[in-house]
C-alpha positions in Angstrom: 13.7 -12.1 -24.3 10.6 -11.9 -22.0 7.1 -11.9 -23.5 5.0 -8.8 -22.8 1.8 -11.0 -22.9 2.7 -12.9 -19.7 0.3 -12.2 -16.9 1.6 -10.0 -14.1 0.8 -10.2 -10.4 0.2 -6.7 -8.9 2.9 -6.0 -6.4 1.9 -5.1 -2.9 1.7 -1.4 -2.0 4.6 0.0 -0.1 3.6 0.1 3.5 3.3 3.8 4.4 1.0 5.7 6.7 -0.4 7.4 3.7 -1.1 4.1 2.0 -2.8 2.8 5.1 -4.9 5.9 5.5 -6.0 5.6 1.9 -6.9 2.0 2.4 -9.0 2.8 5.5 -10.7 5.7 3.7 -11.5 3.5 0.8 -13.2 0.9 3.0 -15.1 3.6 4.8 -16.3 5.1 1.6 -17.3 1.6 0.4 -19.2 0.8 3.6 -21.0 4.1 3.5 -21.5 4.6 -0.2 -23.4 7.7 -0.9 -23.3 9.0 2.7 -22.5 12.7 2.9 -19.8 14.0 5.1 -17.7 10.9 5.9 -15.1 11.6 8.6 -11.6 12.3 7.7 -9.2 9.4 8.3 -6.1 10.4 10.3 -3.6 8.3 12.4 -5.5 9.4 15.5 -8.9 8.2 14.2 -10.5 5.7 16.6 -11.8 2.8 14.5 -15.1 2.3 16.2 -15.9 5.7 17.7 -14.6 8.1 14.9 -15.0 5.9 11.9 -17.9 3.7 12.9 -16.2 0.4 12.1 -17.9 -2.6 13.7 -16.2 -5.9 14.3 -17.0 -7.2 10.9 -15.7 -4.1 9.2 -12.5 -4.2 11.3 -12.0 -7.9 10.2 -12.4 -6.9 6.6 -10.0 -4.0 7.1 -7.3 -6.3 8.6 -7.7 -8.7 5.6 -7.3 -5.9 3.2 -4.2 -4.6 5.0 -2.6 -8.0 4.9 -3.4 -8.4 1.2 -2.4 -4.8 0.3 0.9 -4.9 2.1 1.7 -8.6 1.8 2.0 -9.1 5.6 0.6 -11.5 8.1 -0.7 -9.5 11.1 -0.8 -11.1 14.5 -4.1 -12.7 15.5 -4.7 -10.2 18.3 -4.4 -7.2 16.0 -8.2 -7.0 15.7 -8.6 -6.6 19.5 -5.5 -4.5 20.1 -5.9 -1.9 17.4 -8.0 1.1 18.6 -6.7 3.7 16.1 -5.3 3.9 12.6 -1.9 4.6 14.3 -2.3 1.2 16.1 -2.9 -0.5 12.8 0.3 1.2 11.4 2.3 -0.1 14.3 0.9 -3.6 13.7 1.9 -3.3 10.0 5.4 -2.3 10.9 5.8 -5.2 13.3 4.1 -7.7 11.0 6.1 -10.5 9.4 6.1 -10.9 5.6 3.0 -12.9 4.7 1.7 -14.8 1.7 1.7 -13.2 -1.7 -0.9 -10.5 -2.2 -4.3 -12.1 -2.9 -3.4 -15.5 -1.5 -5.8 -17.1 0.9 -4.3 -19.0 3.9 -5.9 -22.2 5.0 -7.8 -22.1 8.3 -5.7 -22.9 11.4 -6.3 -26.2 13.0 -7.6 -26.3 16.5 -5.1 -27.4 19.1 -6.3 -30.4 21.1 
């Protein structure tokens, strides 16, 4: 018989377009807390032009996507993704990653 008091690890969210849009919208709301009239997030939303995400915000978004969906995105995802739809394609192509919340060690430089 299993104990109900055992700690549980939250399972990663199912990777869907709706879940991705919700994640992007949550980051946008967090970055612009209290700002009126935030833009609606759609698959066609351009990350920098429409949503105002700079390079640091885009990096944070990619980290949150990896954690939320338990995937490891390719290193070039930050440069290649222009829209939310591009991020969705990257998630679909991503390989399963470390468990949600895990932090990967930095990659060693190749000599």
